[in-house]
PLY file of the C-alpha trace (Angstrom):
ply
format ascii 1.0
element vertex 91
property float x
property float y
property float z
element edge 90
property int vertex1
property int vertex2
end_header
160.29 141.38 113.13
159.03 138.08 114.60
156.21 136.19 112.91
152.85 136.13 114.74
152.28 132.87 116.59
148.80 132.41 115.12
150.29 132.55 111.60
152.76 129.80 112.47
149.99 127.67 114.02
147.88 128.25 110.89
150.69 126.99 108.69
151.18 123.95 110.93
147.47 123.14 110.74
147.65 123.43 106.95
150.50 120.92 106.94
148.55 118.56 109.21
145.54 118.84 106.92
147.72 117.89 103.96
149.49 115.03 105.76
146.45 113.24 107.21
145.27 111.78 103.88
148.65 110.09 103.63
148.00 108.31 106.96
144.78 106.26 106.58
144.90 105.04 110.21
144.50 108.61 111.50
141.74 109.64 109.06
138.75 108.22 111.04
139.76 110.21 114.11
140.74 113.34 112.21
137.57 113.71 110.10
135.15 114.47 112.98
137.67 116.73 114.70
138.24 118.68 111.50
134.50 118.98 110.92
133.93 120.56 114.33
136.92 122.85 114.02
135.90 124.07 110.59
132.21 124.55 111.21
132.07 125.75 114.80
135.42 126.86 116.07
137.16 128.14 112.93
135.83 131.67 113.20
136.26 131.80 116.96
139.86 130.63 116.69
140.58 133.22 114.03
139.10 136.05 116.10
140.93 134.82 119.18
144.22 134.56 117.32
143.93 138.14 116.16
143.22 139.28 119.69
146.10 137.45 121.37
148.28 140.52 121.20
145.60 142.68 122.79
145.82 143.77 126.41
142.68 142.81 128.34
143.43 145.57 130.86
143.38 148.14 128.05
140.10 146.80 126.67
138.45 146.97 130.09
139.75 150.52 130.41
137.85 151.53 127.27
134.52 151.00 129.00
131.50 148.75 128.76
130.17 150.26 125.51
133.24 149.22 123.58
133.20 145.76 125.12
129.51 145.34 124.25
130.23 146.48 120.68
132.91 143.82 120.26
130.74 141.12 121.84
127.70 142.13 119.77
129.72 142.14 116.57
131.13 138.71 117.38
127.65 137.32 117.99
126.41 138.71 114.67
129.39 137.26 112.79
128.89 133.85 114.41
125.17 133.92 113.63
125.71 134.87 109.98
128.43 132.26 109.45
126.42 129.54 111.20
123.31 130.45 109.20
125.31 130.36 105.98
126.74 126.96 106.83
123.31 125.59 107.65
121.89 126.95 104.37
124.80 125.49 102.42
124.17 122.08 103.99
120.49 122.18 103.00
121.31 122.81 99.35
0 1
1 2
2 3
3 4
4 5
5 6
6 7
7 8
8 9
9 10
10 11
11 12
12 13
13 14
14 15
15 16
16 17
17 18
18 19
19 20
20 21
21 22
22 23
23 24
24 25
25 26
26 27
27 28
28 29
29 30
30 31
31 32
32 33
33 34
34 35
35 36
36 37
37 38
38 39
39 40
40 41
41 42
42 43
43 44
44 45
45 46
46 47
47 48
48 49
49 50
50 51
51 52
52 53
53 54
54 55
55 56
56 57
57 58
58 59
59 60
60 61
61 62
62 63
63 64
64 65
65 66
66 67
67 68
68 69
69 70
70 71
71 72
72 73
73 74
74 75
75 76
76 77
77 78
78 79
79 80
80 81
81 82
82 83
83 84
84 85
85 86
86 87
87 88
88 89
89 90
């Protein structure tokens, strides 16, 4: 059984995250990129990675109610995570 691509990419990103402190010349460029990825895109990337094996044609075939449910759920998750991050920053 082949490993999911998103799992391999996750492991590679973990290795990059561990290796960057060993390369001080890369750290100034990496810090802002990591900040954006962690705070804004982390959840979206995770959701997207899980959905990579999903057929868009099949999803469209389910109907607009199912699509709206997925979109609505994603918006709520993003709002809750963003709100939590903003609250954590204030404290």
